[in-house]
C-alpha positions in Angstrom: 0.0 0.0 0.0 2.9 2.4 0.9 4.4 1.7 -2.6 1.1 2.7 -4.3 0.8 5.9 -2.2 4.4 6.8 -2.9 4.0 6.1 -6.6 0.8 8.2 -6.7 2.5 11.1 -4.9 5.4 10.9 -7.3 3.1 11.0 -10.3 1.1 13.9 -8.8 4.3 15.9 -8.2 5.5 15.2 -11.8 2.3 16.3 -13.3 2.1 19.4 -11.1 5.7 20.3 -11.8 5.1 19.9 -15.6 2.0 22.0 -15.5 3.8 24.7 -13.6 6.6 24.6 -16.1 4.1 24.9 -19.0 2.4 27.7 -17.1 5.6 29.7 -16.8 6.5 28.9 -20.4 3.2 30.3 -21.6 3.3 33.4 -19.3 6.9 34.2 -20.3 6.3 33.6 -24.1 3.4 36.2 -23.9 5.7 38.6 -22.0 8.4 38.2 -24.7 5.9 38.7 -27.4 4.5 41.8 -25.7 8.0 43.3 -25.3 8.5 42.7 -29.0 5.2 44.4 -30.0 5.9 47.3 -27.7 9.5 47.7 -28.9 10.9 47.2 -25.3 14.3 46.1 -26.6 16.1 46.1 -23.3 13.4 43.9 -21.7 13.5 41.6 -24.7 17.2 41.2 -24.4 16.8 40.0 -20.8 14.6 37.2 -22.1 16.8 36.1 -25.0 18.8 32.9 -24.7 22.3 34.1 -23.7 24.3 32.0 -26.2 22.9 34.3 -28.9 25.2 37.0 -27.5 28.2 34.8 -28.4 27.3 35.3 -32.1 26.3 39.0 -31.8 27.0 41.1 -28.8 23.9 42.4 -26.9 24.7 46.1 -27.7 25.0 45.3 -31.5 21.6 43.4 -31.3 20.0 46.3 -29.5 21.3 48.7 -32.1 20.1 46.5 -35.0 16.6 46.3 -33.5 16.4 50.0 -33.0 17.5 50.7 -36.6 15.2 48.1 -38.0 12.1 49.5 -36.4 13.0 53.2 -36.0 15.9 54.2 -38.1 15.0 53.3 -41.7 14.9 56.0 -44.3 11.7 56.1 -46.2 9.7 53.7 -44.0 9.2 52.4 -40.5 8.2 49.0 -39.3 5.5 48.5 -36.7 4.7 45.3 -34.9 0.9 45.1 -34.6 -0.7 44.1 -31.3 -2.8 41.2 -32.5 -3.5 37.9 -30.8 -0.4 35.7 -31.3 -2.5 32.4 -31.2 0.4 30.5 -29.6 0.8 26.8 -30.3 3.1 25.3 -27.8 5.1 22.2 -28.7 5.8 19.5 -26.1 8.4 20.3 -23.5 11.4 18.1 -24.5 14.5 17.3 -22.5 17.5 16.9 -24.9 20.8 16.5 -23.1 21.2 19.2 -20.6 18.7 21.5 -22.2 14.9 21.6 -22.1 13.1 23.0 -25.2 9.7 23.9 -26.5 9.0 25.1 -30.0 6.3 27.8 -30.1 4.5 28.8 -33.3 2.6 32.0 -33.4 1.0 34.6 -35.6 3.1 37.6 -36.3 1.5 40.8 -37.7 3.5 43.8 -38.9 3.1 46.9 -40.9 5.6 48.7 -43.1 4.5 52.3 -43.2 6.1 54.2 -46.1 6.9 57.9 -46.2 5.6 58.0 -49.7 3.0 55.9 -51.5 4.2 53.0 -53.6 3.5 53.8 -57.3 0.5 51.8 -58.6 2.6 49.9 -61.2 5.0 48.7 -58.4 2.5 47.6 -55.8 2.2 44.0 -57.0 6.0 43.7 -57.2 6.3 44.8 -53.6 3.6 42.4 -52.5 5.2 39.5 -54.3 8.6 40.4 -52.8 7.3 40.4 -49.3 5.3 37.2 -49.8 8.5 35.5 -50.9 10.8 37.0 -48.3 8.4 36.5 -45.4 7.1 33.1 -46.6 3.5 34.1 -46.4 0.5 34.7 -48.7 -1.0 37.2 -46.3 0.4 40.5 -47.7 -1.7 43.5 -48.7 -1.1 47.2 -49.4 -3.3 50.0 -48.2 -2.6 53.0 -50.5 -4.6 55.5 -48.4 -2.4 54.9 -45.4 0.8 54.0 -47.4 1.0 50.7 -45.4 2.1 47.2 -46.3 0.3 44.8 -44.0 2.0 41.4 -43.4 0.8 38.5 -41.4 3.2 35.6 -41.0 3.6 32.4 -39.0 6.7 32.7 -36.8 8.5 30.3 -34.5 10.4 30.9 -31.3 12.3 28.4 -29.3 12.0 28.3 -25.5 15.1 27.0 -23.8 15.8 26.2 -20.1 19.2 24.9 -18.9 22.0 25.6 -16.5 23.0 28.7 -18.4 19.6 30.2 -17.9 19.4 29.0 -14.3 16.5 26.8 -15.3 14.4 29.8 -16.4 12.8 30.0 -19.8 14.7 32.1 -22.3 13.8 32.6 -26.0 15.2 32.6 -29.5 13.3 33.8 -32.4 13.9 30.9 -34.8 16.2 31.6 -37.7 17.6 28.9 -40.0 21.0 30.5 -40.1 21.4 31.3 -36.4 20.0 28.2 -34.7 22.7 25.8 -36.0 25.4 28.2 -34.7 24.0 27.7 -31.2 22.7 24.1 -31.2 23.8 21.0 -33.3 21.8 19.3 -36.0 20.7 16.5 -33.7 18.8 19.0 -31.6 17.4 20.7 -34.6 16.2 17.3 -35.9 14.7 16.3 -32.6 12.8 19.5 -32.4 11.5 19.0 -35.9 12.9 22.3 -37.2 
């Protein structure tokens, strides 16, 4: 009887621990997304997986983010506050790391200083469809705005480096293999 009670307690603790981990994963993913939408770059950097800074220093990443969203000549980029519709992958332990792949909607606008000439609108739409790998691109000539909705991925990572706290990487096919090996990429289905 004691064995059954101990086993039941162990199972209950495991399930409770998993659900708390998933709860923190979801809450922090939303926080990371909100920081992105609100252009809170410093706060975003605090939630980024630290190995990324081995590839690009934090100060350089901050500068790139600011330039991308605020410092472009002829246009600005705005992340639109829209429901991200997160889809959380299973929490997977691989080696010393714990991962979850998170898919979500990403909505942005490119607001041009000058209207795109009518003859070039379709070329711009096609270019953004190809570059952003989406079919959901439209142009609003009255507001000089390109509206783009994509499906994005971020990877949540917890390990000794993060002190077992969830940190995030926006998935990029060129950057991810510089941080993690192909085995991990394959196991995550990326």
